C-alpha positions in Angstrom: 151.2 114.5 55.3 147.4 113.1 55.8 145.7 111.6 53.0 142.6 113.5 51.5 139.4 112.5 52.8 137.2 110.6 50.5 134.7 112.3 48.6 131.0 111.6 49.1 129.7 111.3 45.8 125.9 112.2 45.5 125.4 113.9 48.9 126.1 117.5 49.8 126.8 117.8 53.3 125.6 120.9 55.1 127.0 122.8 58.3 124.2 124.8 59.9 124.7 128.2 61.1 123.5 128.5 64.4 126.1 129.2 67.6 128.9 131.6 67.2 132.2 129.9 67.4 135.9 131.2 68.1 137.2 133.8 65.7 140.6 132.7 64.0 142.2 135.3 61.9 144.8 134.1 59.2 146.9 136.6 56.9 147.0 135.4 53.4 150.1 136.1 51.7 150.7 135.7 48.0 152.9 136.6 44.9 152.0 138.0 41.8 153.0 136.4 38.4 150.9 137.4 35.7 149.9 140.9 34.8 148.7 143.4 37.1 145.5 145.7 36.3 145.3 148.9 37.9 142.3 150.9 37.4 140.5 153.9 38.7 136.7 153.8 39.1 136.2 157.4 40.3 135.2 158.5 36.7 133.0 157.6 34.0 135.6 157.4 31.8 138.5 155.4 33.3 142.2 154.5 32.0 143.3 151.3 33.0 147.0 150.7 32.7 148.0 147.0 32.2 151.6 146.3 33.3 153.3 142.9 32.2 155.6 141.9 34.9 158.2 140.2 32.5 158.7 143.2 30.1 157.6 146.2 31.9 155.5 147.4 29.0 152.5 149.3 29.8 149.3 149.7 27.6 146.3 152.0 28.2 143.1 151.1 27.8 139.6 153.2 28.3 137.1 151.6 30.4 133.8 153.2 29.8 130.3 152.8 31.4 131.4 152.6 35.1 128.0 153.1 35.9 128.0 149.0 35.5 130.0 148.8 38.8 127.5 148.7 41.6 128.1 151.2 44.5 127.3 148.3 47.3 127.9 150.8 50.2 124.6 152.6 49.2 122.9 149.3 49.0 124.2 148.6 52.7 123.2 151.8 54.1 119.8 151.3 52.9 119.5 147.7 54.0 121.3 147.6 57.0 118.4 149.1 59.2 116.2 146.2 58.3 118.7 143.4 59.4 119.2 142.6 63.3 121.5 140.4 65.4 119.8 137.8 67.7 121.3 136.3 70.8 119.7 133.5 72.4 120.5 132.5 76.0 119.2 128.8 77.1 120.2 126.5 79.5 122.4 124.5 76.8 124.3 127.6 76.4 124.4 131.2 74.2 123.9 131.1 70.5 123.9 134.0 68.0 122.2 134.6 64.7 120.6 137.2 62.5 117.0 138.2 61.5 115.2 140.5 59.1 112.8 143.0 60.0 109.2 142.4 58.6 107.2 145.1 60.4 107.9 148.6 62.1 106.3 147.4 65.2 109.1 144.5 65.9 108.0 141.2 63.8 111.5 139.8 62.8 112.0 136.8 60.3 114.8 134.4 61.3 115.6 130.5 60.9 113.9 128.1 63.3 117.2 127.1 64.3 118.4 130.2 65.5 115.6 130.5 68.2 114.8 126.8 68.9 116.3 126.6 72.2 114.4 129.7 73.3 111.3 127.3 73.1 112.6 125.3 75.9 113.0 127.9 78.3 115.5 130.3 76.9 115.5 134.1 76.4 115.9 136.1 73.1 117.6 139.5 72.6 117.9 141.4 69.5 120.4 144.1 68.7 119.5 146.7 65.7 122.0 148.5 63.5 122.1 151.6 65.7 123.2 149.7 68.5 120.0 149.6 70.5 118.6 146.4 71.7 115.2 144.8 72.8 114.1 141.5 74.4 111.8 139.5 72.0 109.3 136.7 72.1 108.7 133.7 69.8 105.6 134.5 67.5 105.6 131.0 65.6 108.0 128.7 64.1 108.2 126.1 61.1 110.7 123.3 61.7 110.1 121.9 58.2 111.0 125.1 56.5 113.4 126.1 59.1 111.7 129.6 59.5 110.5 131.5 62.6 109.1 134.9 63.7 109.8 136.7 66.7 108.6 140.1 68.1 110.8 142.7 69.7 109.0 144.0 72.7 108.6 147.9 73.1 110.0 149.0 69.4 108.5 150.9 67.0 109.4 152.8 63.8 111.4 150.0 62.4 112.7 149.6 58.8 111.1 146.7 57.3 112.8 144.9 54.5 111.9 144.9 51.1 111.5 141.1 49.4 112.2 140.4 45.8 109.7 138.5 43.7 111.5 135.1 42.3 111.3 136.4 38.6 113.7 139.1 39.9 116.4 136.6 40.9 118.8 135.3 38.3 122.0 132.9 38.1 124.8 135.4 37.9 123.3 138.4 39.9 125.4 140.2 42.2 124.2 139.8 46.0 125.3 140.7 49.6 124.9 138.6 52.3 124.4 141.0 55.7 124.3 139.3 59.3 126.1 138.8 62.4 128.6 136.1 61.5 131.0 134.8 64.7 129.3 137.8 66.7 130.6 140.5 64.1 127.5 142.2 63.9 126.7 144.3 60.7 128.9 142.1 58.6 128.6 142.1 54.6 130.0 139.9 52.2 129.7 140.1 48.5 129.0 137.2 46.0 126.9 136.2 43.1 123.8 133.8 42.7 125.5 130.5 41.7 122.5 128.5 41.0 118.4 128.3 41.5 116.2 125.5 42.7 119.0 123.4 44.8 117.8 120.4 46.8 120.3 119.8 49.2 120.6 116.5 51.4 121.7 116.6 55.2 124.9 114.6 55.1 124.1 112.8 58.3 120.4 111.7 57.8 120.4 111.7 53.9 116.9 113.6 54.4 116.0 116.7 52.4 117.4 119.7 54.3 116.5 122.4 51.8 114.3 122.6 49.1 114.3 125.0 46.1 117.1 126.9 47.6 119.1 129.6 46.1 123.1 128.9 46.1 125.7 131.6 46.6 129.4 132.1 46.8 128.8 135.1 48.9 130.6 134.0 52.5 128.4 132.9 55.2 129.5 131.7 58.6 127.8 130.8 61.7 125.7 133.5 62.9 124.7 134.7 59.5 121.7 132.1 59.8 118.2 134.0 59.5 120.1 137.1 58.0 119.5 138.6 54.5 120.9 137.9 51.0 120.1 141.0 49.2 120.3 142.0 45.3 121.8 145.3 44.2 118.4 147.1 44.4 118.4 146.4 48.3 115.6 143.8 48.0 115.9 140.5 49.9 116.2 137.6 47.5 116.7 135.0 50.3 117.3 134.0 53.9 120.7 132.8 54.6 120.6 129.3 56.2 123.3 127.1 55.7 126.4 126.1 53.9 127.9 123.1 52.4 130.9 121.9 54.7 134.0 119.4 53.9 133.5 118.7 57.7 132.1 119.7 60.7 134.8 121.8 62.0 135.3 123.6 58.3 134.2 126.9 57.9 133.0 128.5 54.6 133.9 126.9 51.2 132.1 129.3 48.9 128.8 127.3 48.8 126.1 128.8 50.8 122.4 128.2 50.5 119.3 130.8 51.2 115.7 130.2 51.3 113.9 132.1 48.5 112.3 135.4 49.6 108.6 134.1 48.3 108.9 131.2 50.5 110.3 132.7 53.4 107.9 135.7 53.2 104.6 133.2 52.7 105.7 131.1 55.5 106.2 134.4 57.8 103.0 135.7 57.0 101.3 132.3 58.1 103.2 132.2 61.5 102.1 135.8 61.9 98.2 135.5 61.1 97.1 131.9 60.5 96.5 129.5 63.7 97.0 126.6 61.4 100.7 127.2 61.5 100.9 126.5 65.2 101.2 122.4 64.0 104.9 123.3 63.3 105.6 125.3 66.6 
């Protein structure tokens, strides 16, 4: 048995979500030792049977207001056309990420680290939720904010995402992360907003990697970078960007970070319409 690695007391380590890696599938098997809750959420008034594994006795309770349970499927159906998969091919290799549609004409918001290698002689290809794809070019990049805008060529009629205001995001809100983790395009994971206004330091340099970030426990993995973190109204609350990791090789541990929607949208508008933004390119 190996001794546990020492904790880093004051610094949070980040794993950047850029290139997709090998996919490992692990079966999780466990036993049940406590009470078992069985419920049917198909009706407004639901009877739930709670069975004790020790006595076998059952008690019926009524769960009302099933409307409180969000139908995530309808949210995903609404938002998925606004989320794309991005593949970047460069002399250094191939990497994958995600993006969020800004305009019907093909402007797409993503992370700078997703498309950074394309700025050094690579190519970008975007795949949409309907299975079609198109080449894309870089409109602008902001390395400081880790954001970029690309433009898909020869497309029209795309579905732009709707962005949430800052006051629409609260700790405890249900959220969905939609993107292209490990090359599995259109993947959806669910969680909550774990915290707001996080300042996260890079574990290697000690420099601030993210300011005012949204923290979530929705599973985020390599390839999710640049994808959408959305609320139950289908509004983008953040652009998924990074995860905390125990080591460079570890995967998701339930601590992910997203750039707030208002920040991301403001930078995107600058990149698309202001020449001053070229200082970051």
